[in-house]
N, C-alpha and C positions, 0 to 999 in steps of 0.2 A: 152528561149522563153519569158522571161519577158521584159517589156518595162518600162523604168524609166519615171515616171510622176512627174512633178514639181507642188507642191501645195504652194500657196502664200496667207498668211493672209494679206488682203489689206483693207485699210480704204475705206469706201463707201463715198468718197468725190471727188468733181470736180478736175480733173487733175491727180489723183493718178494712174489710169489705163494707161493713156497716158505716164506718167513718166516711168512706168514699161516697156511698149512696146518700148519706146524710148531707154532705157538702153539696152534692148535685141537687138534691131536693130543696135545700135552703136557697139555692140559686135558680129555682124554677126550671131546672133542666130535666126533661123527661127521657127516660131510657126506653127505646123501642125494641132493642134486641141486645143480648149480651151472651158472651161465652167466656169461659175461663179454661186455659190450658195451664196445668199446675205442675210444679216439681215439689220436692219436700219443703223447701224454704221459701220459694217465690212462685208467682203465677203471672201469666199475662192475661189481663182482662181486656176483651175487645167489646166495644159497644157502638151502637148506632144511637145517637141522641138527637134531640130537636135543635140544639144549638152547639155544634161541635167547637166553634171558636171560643165561646164562653166556657164550655166544659174544660177545654184544654187550659185555659187561663186559671180557673178556680182549682183545678187539680194540681197544677204547678205550684200554686200558693200553699198547698198542703205539704209540699216537699216530695211528692211522689213523682216518678219519672213517667212522662206522658208523651205520646207521639200521635200525630194525626196522619192518616194514610188514605189515599183514594182507593175505593173499591167499587165494584159494580153490583147491581142487583138485577135479578131477572124474575119474571113471573113464570112459574111452571104449572102445568096442569096438576090438579089435585087428584092423582090416581097412581096406582102402582106403576113404577117406571117413569113417572112424569118428569123426573130430573135427568133421565138418561139422554134424551135428545140434546139438551144443553151441554152436557158433559162430552158427548160424542162430537158435537160441533166444535168445541174447543180443542179436543184431542186431534181431530182431523186437521185443524189449523196449526198443530204443534204447540198449543198453549197448555201449560201445566197448571193445575189447580193446586195452590199451596195449602189452603184450608178452606173450609166451607161451614156455614151454620145457617140455620133458618129461623124465622119467626113467623107467627101467625097473627093476624089482626086481632084486636081486642074483642073479647066476647061481650055480651050485653052487660055483664057485671064488672068488667075490668079485664086486665091481662091475666093470662094463665102462666104461672111461674113454676118450674120444676126445681126442687132443691134437694141436693144430696146431703145427707147427714150421717154422723157416725152412730147415732142412737135413734133409730127410726121410730120405735114404739113410744119412747119418751117424747119425741117431737110431735107425734100424732096426738098424744094426750095433752101436751102443752098448748098446741095450736087449737085443736078442736074443742075439747071439753072445758079446758081451763080458760081460754080466751075467746071462745066463740068465733074463731076464724074458720071460714068455710073451707073444708078440704075437698078437693076435686076428686071424684071417683074415677078410677082407671077407665071404666067403660065409657065415660063421657069424652075421654081423650082419644079413644079408638074409633070414633064415629064411623 
């Protein structure tokens, strides 16, 4: 019932994240979910991937610090408060949640990825009009 999660200690510098995703892609490793907790200089990237053992190996080869951890995944009802029952169940058993993140299955055109940038309008211009990359409208995320 455990899922292997990859955690990578990664520098918070231009190009470091794309270097990592490039290495994974070139090794046919698909990222199903990810989250980054950052500080000024470094971040911890947590990922669920299709081949955690291979991912750990190829990430180590880049010189980055990587760790594989067992986590659990649950399905919760897709409604307001749907996560509450799971959290209360853990709480009632004295089990603390250290961190949590979620992912949704792929849509018909691929995965939906949310990206935080420091120059939002320039990013919209560069992605949409300059490179014809489909930008997801906020309304479609709020289903």
